[in-house]
C-alpha positions in Angstrom: 114.7 33.5 100.2 117.0 31.1 102.0 120.4 30.3 100.3 122.8 27.5 101.5 126.1 28.5 102.1 129.6 26.7 102.0 130.0 27.3 105.9 128.0 25.6 108.2 127.5 28.4 110.8 126.5 30.8 108.1 123.1 31.2 106.7 121.5 33.8 104.0 118.1 35.2 103.5 117.2 37.4 100.8 114.8 39.8 101.9 115.5 42.6 99.3 112.6 43.5 96.8 112.9 43.3 93.2 114.5 46.6 91.7 111.4 47.4 89.7 109.9 48.3 93.1 112.0 51.2 93.5 111.1 52.8 90.3 108.2 55.0 91.8 110.6 55.8 94.7 113.1 56.9 92.2 111.0 59.2 89.9 109.5 61.0 93.0 112.8 62.0 94.1 114.0 63.3 90.8 110.8 65.2 90.5 111.4 67.1 93.9 113.0 70.5 93.7 116.0 70.1 94.8 116.2 66.8 92.8 117.1 63.6 95.2 118.6 60.1 95.1 118.1 58.0 98.2 121.8 57.0 99.3 120.8 53.5 99.7 121.5 53.5 96.0 125.4 54.0 96.7 125.8 50.4 97.7 126.2 48.1 94.9 129.2 46.0 94.6 131.1 48.7 93.3 129.7 51.3 95.7 130.5 49.4 98.8 134.1 48.5 97.4 134.5 52.5 96.9 133.1 53.0 100.3 135.7 50.6 101.7 138.8 52.6 100.0 137.0 55.8 101.5 137.6 54.5 104.8 141.2 54.1 104.4 141.8 57.7 103.2 144.0 60.2 105.1 141.6 62.7 105.2 138.3 60.3 106.7 138.6 60.5 110.1 135.2 59.0 110.9 136.6 55.4 110.5 139.9 55.5 112.1 138.4 57.1 115.2 135.8 54.8 115.7 138.0 52.0 115.0 140.2 53.5 117.7 137.3 53.7 120.5 136.2 50.1 119.7 139.7 49.0 119.9 140.8 50.7 123.0 137.1 49.8 124.7 136.0 46.6 123.6 136.2 45.0 127.0 134.3 47.9 128.8 131.8 47.9 126.0 131.2 44.0 126.3 131.2 44.3 130.0 128.2 47.0 129.5 126.3 45.0 127.0 126.6 41.5 128.5 127.5 38.3 126.8 125.3 36.1 125.0 123.3 38.7 123.0 121.8 38.6 119.4 124.0 41.0 117.8 122.4 42.9 114.7 124.5 45.1 112.6 122.1 47.3 109.6 124.5 48.4 107.0 127.1 45.8 108.1 129.5 46.0 104.8 132.3 44.2 105.4 131.9 43.5 109.0 135.3 44.9 110.0 134.0 46.6 113.0 132.0 43.7 114.5 134.9 41.8 114.4 136.3 44.6 116.7 134.0 43.1 119.7 133.0 39.7 118.7 135.5 37.9 120.8 134.9 40.2 124.0 131.2 40.1 123.6 130.8 36.5 122.6 127.2 36.9 121.4 124.6 34.0 120.8 124.3 35.1 117.1 125.4 38.0 114.6 123.0 39.3 112.1 124.6 41.3 109.4 122.0 43.2 107.0 123.1 45.1 104.0 121.6 46.2 100.8 124.3 44.5 98.3 123.4 41.0 98.4 126.7 39.3 96.8 128.7 41.8 99.1 126.8 40.5 102.2 127.3 36.8 101.3 130.9 37.1 100.9 131.6 39.1 103.8 129.5 36.6 105.9 131.2 33.7 104.8 134.3 35.2 105.2 133.3 36.0 109.0 132.0 32.3 109.5 135.3 31.2 108.4 137.1 33.1 111.0 134.5 32.3 113.6 133.5 28.9 113.7 131.8 28.9 116.9 129.5 32.0 115.9 126.2 31.7 114.3 125.7 34.2 111.4 122.4 34.9 110.2 122.7 37.3 107.1 120.0 39.1 105.7 120.1 41.1 102.6 117.4 43.8 103.1 116.8 47.6 103.3 116.6 48.5 106.8 115.0 51.7 105.8 111.8 50.2 104.8 109.5 47.9 106.2 111.1 45.1 108.7 109.7 42.0 106.9 112.7 40.2 108.0 112.0 40.1 111.8 110.9 36.3 111.8 114.3 35.7 110.7 116.1 36.9 114.0 117.2 34.0 116.1 115.7 34.2 119.7 117.5 36.2 122.4 118.4 39.5 123.9 118.8 41.9 120.9 121.3 44.6 120.8 121.7 46.9 117.5 125.0 47.8 116.5 125.0 50.9 114.2 128.5 52.2 114.0 129.8 54.5 111.2 127.8 57.5 111.9 125.0 56.1 110.0 122.6 57.5 111.9 123.8 60.9 110.6 122.5 60.2 106.9 119.1 60.7 108.6 117.4 63.8 108.7 116.9 64.3 112.8 113.2 63.7 112.5 113.7 60.5 110.6 116.8 59.4 112.6 114.2 59.7 115.6 111.7 57.6 114.1 114.5 54.9 113.4 115.7 54.9 116.8 111.8 54.4 117.7 111.8 51.2 115.7 115.4 50.4 117.0 113.4 50.6 120.4 110.7 48.6 119.5 113.1 45.8 117.9 115.1 45.5 121.1 112.4 45.6 123.6 112.9 46.3 127.4 116.0 44.1 127.6 118.3 45.1 125.0 120.2 48.0 123.8 121.9 49.9 121.1 125.4 50.8 120.1 125.8 53.4 117.9 128.7 55.4 116.4 128.0 59.3 116.2 130.3 61.9 114.6 131.0 64.8 116.5 130.1 68.3 115.5 133.9 70.2 114.9 135.3 72.8 112.9 134.3 72.9 109.0 137.4 72.5 107.6 138.4 69.2 109.0 134.9 67.8 107.8 135.0 69.3 104.2 138.5 67.6 103.8 137.2 64.2 104.8 134.4 64.6 101.8 136.6 65.9 99.3 139.6 63.8 99.3 142.7 64.6 97.1 142.5 61.3 95.2 138.7 61.7 94.2 137.5 58.5 95.7 134.6 60.1 97.2 133.6 61.9 94.1 133.7 58.3 92.2 131.7 56.9 95.2 129.2 59.6 94.4 128.9 59.3 90.9 128.5 55.6 91.1 125.2 56.3 92.5 124.2 56.9 88.8 125.6 54.0 87.4 123.8 51.8 89.9 120.5 53.2 88.8 121.3 52.7 85.0 122.0 49.0 85.8 119.2 48.3 88.1 116.4 50.5 86.8 117.5 51.2 82.8 118.0 54.9 83.3 120.6 56.8 80.7 122.6 58.8 83.1 125.8 60.1 81.6 128.2 60.2 84.7 130.7 62.1 82.7 128.3 65.0 82.5 127.8 65.2 86.4 130.5 66.7 89.1 131.1 65.6 92.9 130.0 68.6 95.1 130.3 68.2 99.0 130.4 70.9 101.8 129.6 71.6 105.4 126.6 73.3 106.1 127.3 74.6 109.5 123.9 76.2 110.2 122.1 72.4 109.6 125.0 70.6 111.1 125.6 68.6 108.2 127.8 67.6 105.3 125.9 67.7 102.0 126.8 65.7 99.0 125.4 66.8 95.8 125.9 65.6 92.1 125.9 68.7 89.8 124.8 68.6 86.3 127.6 70.3 84.3 125.3 71.1 81.4 121.7 71.5 80.3 120.6 67.9 79.7 117.4 65.5 79.7 117.9 61.8 81.1 115.4 59.1 80.5 114.1 57.4 83.5 111.4 54.4 83.1 109.7 56.0 80.0 109.8 59.8 81.5 112.1 62.6 80.7 114.2 64.3 83.5 115.1 67.9 82.7 118.0 69.6 84.4 119.3 72.9 84.2 123.1 73.8 83.8 124.4 73.8 87.4 121.4 72.0 88.8 122.0 69.4 91.6 121.0 65.9 92.9 121.0 65.7 96.7 122.6 62.2 97.3 123.3 62.3 101.1 123.7 64.3 104.3 125.9 63.7 107.1 124.4 65.2 110.6 127.0 65.9 113.2 125.9 65.9 116.7 127.1 67.0 120.3 126.5 64.4 122.8 123.8 66.5 124.7 121.7 66.7 121.1 122.2 63.3 120.2 121.2 62.1 124.0 118.0 64.4 123.7 117.1 62.8 120.3 117.5 59.3 121.5 115.4 60.4 124.5 112.5 61.2 122.4 112.4 57.7 121.0 112.4 56.1 124.5 116.4 55.3 124.5 118.7 56.5 127.2 122.3 57.0 127.0 124.1 54.9 129.4 127.7 55.3 128.6 129.8 57.2 125.9 133.5 56.4 124.7 135.6 58.9 122.4 138.6 58.7 120.5 141.8 60.8 122.0 140.9 63.9 119.6 137.3 64.1 120.4 136.5 63.7 116.9 134.1 61.0 117.1 131.7 59.0 119.7 130.3 55.6 120.3 127.2 55.6 122.7 125.3 52.8 124.5 121.7 53.2 124.8 118.8 51.3 126.5 115.1 51.4 126.9 114.0 53.8 129.6 
């Protein structure tokens, strides 16, 4: 559904399915062993705001490192990509990282996509006011599902911007499939600018997901509040705890919610049973070497063209093109 905006250069389209469509998916995840909830449920308005707080925490290096890369190398990145593209950002959040590139890149249009409609609309309107020369086509959509919104994209050469190491939230096989869809989306003349967190000693990574202020814990627990509000479940967040750890063998952070006691939870007429200490797996965040990520991208028909790094070599930004 298209909605008018207060800014003439901003257009908003809601392509997100009704919440009831997600009941079967949620129940499937909670019936698994171990139980799972898709991390897309993190991002209601409160979850999005909490994640913005996380990015400012002293322990959370990925955002600072990536911003340092984009700021230091924006001209080189823009030269590599070229001006006038349709700049598409799945999971755009507050669009802060795109803002670092827009003046240098001068895209013909910017397309932020996010799952949180109100958060996206507000961010797009703020961006449109800051960049009155820029056409902003905001689309509320779940980019991990069918891409029914493709007909809403403006014409032009497409470049997908995927910062924040969001690619790491996918299992490697799923990440490969996602990259293949991006390859199809951008065609033979487009590309992809992607942020990838690098493998490093586990102490640094563990600290980033277990901050002293407990913001990440609140963010993790909020996924249950979001489900309660949208789907009518009866999770009591005081009976669950946050757990995050780096699985060095899999090279991934795992985030879980731990049931602090034996309990049952009503979900769409079904009773979900939890043993004491049983967990819900809410997120993975895979870390890659440059070589491993280049190999993954190559399986999807995308070739690594250039890479940029922060001073500490904690994080990487890569530009990919079709082979």
